[in-house]
N, C-alpha and C positions, 0 to 999 in steps of 0.2 A: 953298324950291323952286328959286330961281335958283341957289343954291349947289349943289344936287343936279344941276341941269342942266349947270352948269359942270364939275363933277367927271366927269359922264358924258361930256361932250365931250372932256375931257382924256384919259380912259381910252380912248375910241374912237380919238382921234388917235394915242395911243401904240401901239395895236394896229396902226394903219395904217402905221407906220414900218417900213421894211425891216429885217429881222432880220439882224444880222451873222452871216456864215457861221462855222461851227465852225472854229477855228484849225487850220491844217494846216502841218506842218513844211516842206512843199514850196511853200507859197504864194509866198513872196518869190522863190525860185529860178525857179519857173514864170513868174511875172510878169516877171521880168528877161529871161528868154529870149524872151518874146513881145513885150515892149514897149520894151526898152532899145535905143538906138542902139548902145550899147557892145557888146552881144552880137553883132549883125550885123557890126559893125566887126571884132571879134576873129576870127570865123570867116572873113570875107573876107580878113583879113590873113594868117591861117594858110594858106589855100588859095593866096593869091598868092605867099607865100614858098615853098610847096611847088612851085608852077609854076616858080619860078626854080631851085630845087634839081633839078627834073626835067631841065633843060637840062644842068646840070653832070653829072648822073648818066649821061645818054646819051653824053656825051663821054668818059667814063672807063670802059673795058671791065672794069676791076677793081672797080667799084663795086657793092656789094650792101647792102641795108638789113636783111636777115634773117639772124639768127644760125643759123637752120635751114638756110641755104644752104651746105652743105659740099661740094657737087659742083663740077666744073669748069663754071662758069656763063658764061664769057666769050663763048661762041658762041650762047647761048640768047636767044630774043626777049625784049624788055623788058616788064615789068609793074609795076603799083602795086597794093598790097593795101590795101583800105579796109574798115573796119567799116561797118555800115549805120545802125543806130539812134543818133541824136544825133551822127552823123558825116556821113552823107549825107542821111538822112531825119529830119525833125523830127516827133516824136510828142508834142509838148507838149499838143496838143488832148486826147489821152487822159488826161494828167495833170490837165487842167482838169476833165474829167468826174469823176475820182476826188475831187478837192477839193470840187467842188460837191455831190457826193452823199455826202460823208463816208466814202468807201470807201478801203481799203488796196490796194496793188498785189498782184495775183495773176497767176500764169502763165496761168490760164484767161481772166482779164479781158484780158490783153495779147493773147492769141491771138484773142479776139473782136474786139479793135481792129484787129489786122492784117488780118482778113478784110474789114473795111470799106474797106481800101485808100484811106484818106483822109490819109495822111501827106504833109507838104509837104517841099520841099527845103531843106536848110541853106544859108544865104547863102554864095555862093562856090563851092559844090560842083559845080553843073552846068557852070559855065564852066570850072573846072579839069579836069573829066572829059572834056569835049569837046576841050580843049587837049591833054590827054594822048593821046587817040585820034588826033588829027590828026598827032601826032608819032610815031605807030606804037606807042604804049605801051598795053598791054591792061589795063584796069581789072578787078581781081578783087575780089569782095565776100565777106568771111568774116564770117558773121552767126550769132548764136545764136537767130535766128528759126527757127520750125518751118515749113519751106516745101518745095515740090517744083519745082525748076527745070525738070523735064521737062514739067510741066503748063502749057500756054499760058494757062490760066485761073487759075493760082496768084495769090493776092492780092499777094504781094511782087513777082512778075514784072510784074503789071498796074500797080502803083504806079510802078515804075521806068520802064515804057514811057510811062505817062501824064505823068510829069515830064520826059520826053525825056532820061533818063539812059542813057548807053551801057551796053548790057546784052546778054549772050548766056547761054543756059542753062548752058554749060560753065564760066562764070566766076562763078556764084553758088553759094557753098559754105555750105549751111545747117547748122544744128545736127545733130550726129550722136549718138553715144552720150553725150557729155558736153559741157560748155561750154568746155573747154580748147581753144584754137585752134591749139596747136602742131602737131598732126598735119596739120591743113589747110594751115598755112603750109608745112610740109615738102612736101606734095603739089604745091603750086603751084611751090615752088622746084625741083622735079625737072624742070619743063618751061619755066620762065621765069627770067630774071634779075630779081630783085625790086629795083626802084630806090628805092621809098619805102614806108613804112608810115604809115597815117593812121587815127586812132581817137580815142575819147573816154575810154578806160579803159586802164590800164597793161597789162592782159592782152591788149589788141589788138596789143601789141608783143612781149611775152615773158611767159611764165608767171611769176607772182609770188605769194608767200604772202599770207594774210589776216592780216597783222601790221603795225601802223603803223611800228614801228621798222625792221623788215626792209625794208619798202617804201621807206622814206626812204634806207636804205643803197643799195638798188638804183637808186633815182632818181639818186643821186650817181654811182654806178658807170657808169651809162649816159649821163652828162652830155654826152659828145661827140656823141651821136645826136640829142638834142633840137634841133629847128630846122634840122638838116642832112639827116638821113635819116628821122627820126621826127617827125611833126607831130600835136599833140594839140588836139582841139576842146574848148571849155569845156562842162562838164555839171555844174551844181550840184545836180541833182535826185536822181540815183542813180548807183550804180557800185560796184565792188569796194572802193573807199575806205570806203564806208559799212559794208560788211560787216566790214571790218577794225576799225573803231571799235566797232561793235555797234549794232543797230537800236533798242535800248532808249533812251528819252530820258535816263534817269539816267546811262547809260554815256557818252552824248554830252556831257553836262555835265561829267562827270569828265575827258573827253579834252581839254577846252578848256585852252589855255595861259594863264597869268596875264600 
């Protein structure tokens, strides 16, 4: 009888233990973004370096960071172009929700998250943007979010205002027919001299193919731009790099270098 009682106690105790969550490919990356001092240090470092580059860019009338800028830009007012998600806005809480609930990313799910207007600011972003505005530089946001800048109640507009991020409707360029940002950069370049580009994805700077080898060649080709006119935020969770490798776990293993 005592043995039965002991076994019953052990069984109940085992059931009472917290169950380990289902392993998720993005667990470590999300945890790193939310908890590591290194992540905050990296983004702050990048924005601080961008601030120094901003001063050099303002002093040089021939300076532009956009290859789409083919017009005579020397007399145009200065601007910086930034991506939003994981560049200015931190959406890691949405990723946490996916991990905890064992769900995969979907556009519908992300749209629902955007409507909550709960994103936080990436460390270093707000300070840089206020610094740029004080220097007379207009921040323009080119995002693949679905949003309506003309609507004062738009969730993206609301979260920018709540975070005290410099914003005006004419400087928020949301997703149009497709995700390619080239045409939107061209549109900004017609009216502004683009001093810096800041993003977390290669496509925030120029259109690139979904091919690992070709992307590596282009990264090397644009080497003079990195850290001078183009500034990249770390994002280990998602991006076009993953699409280039393939979302299938087997393909990811095959892409690892020995």
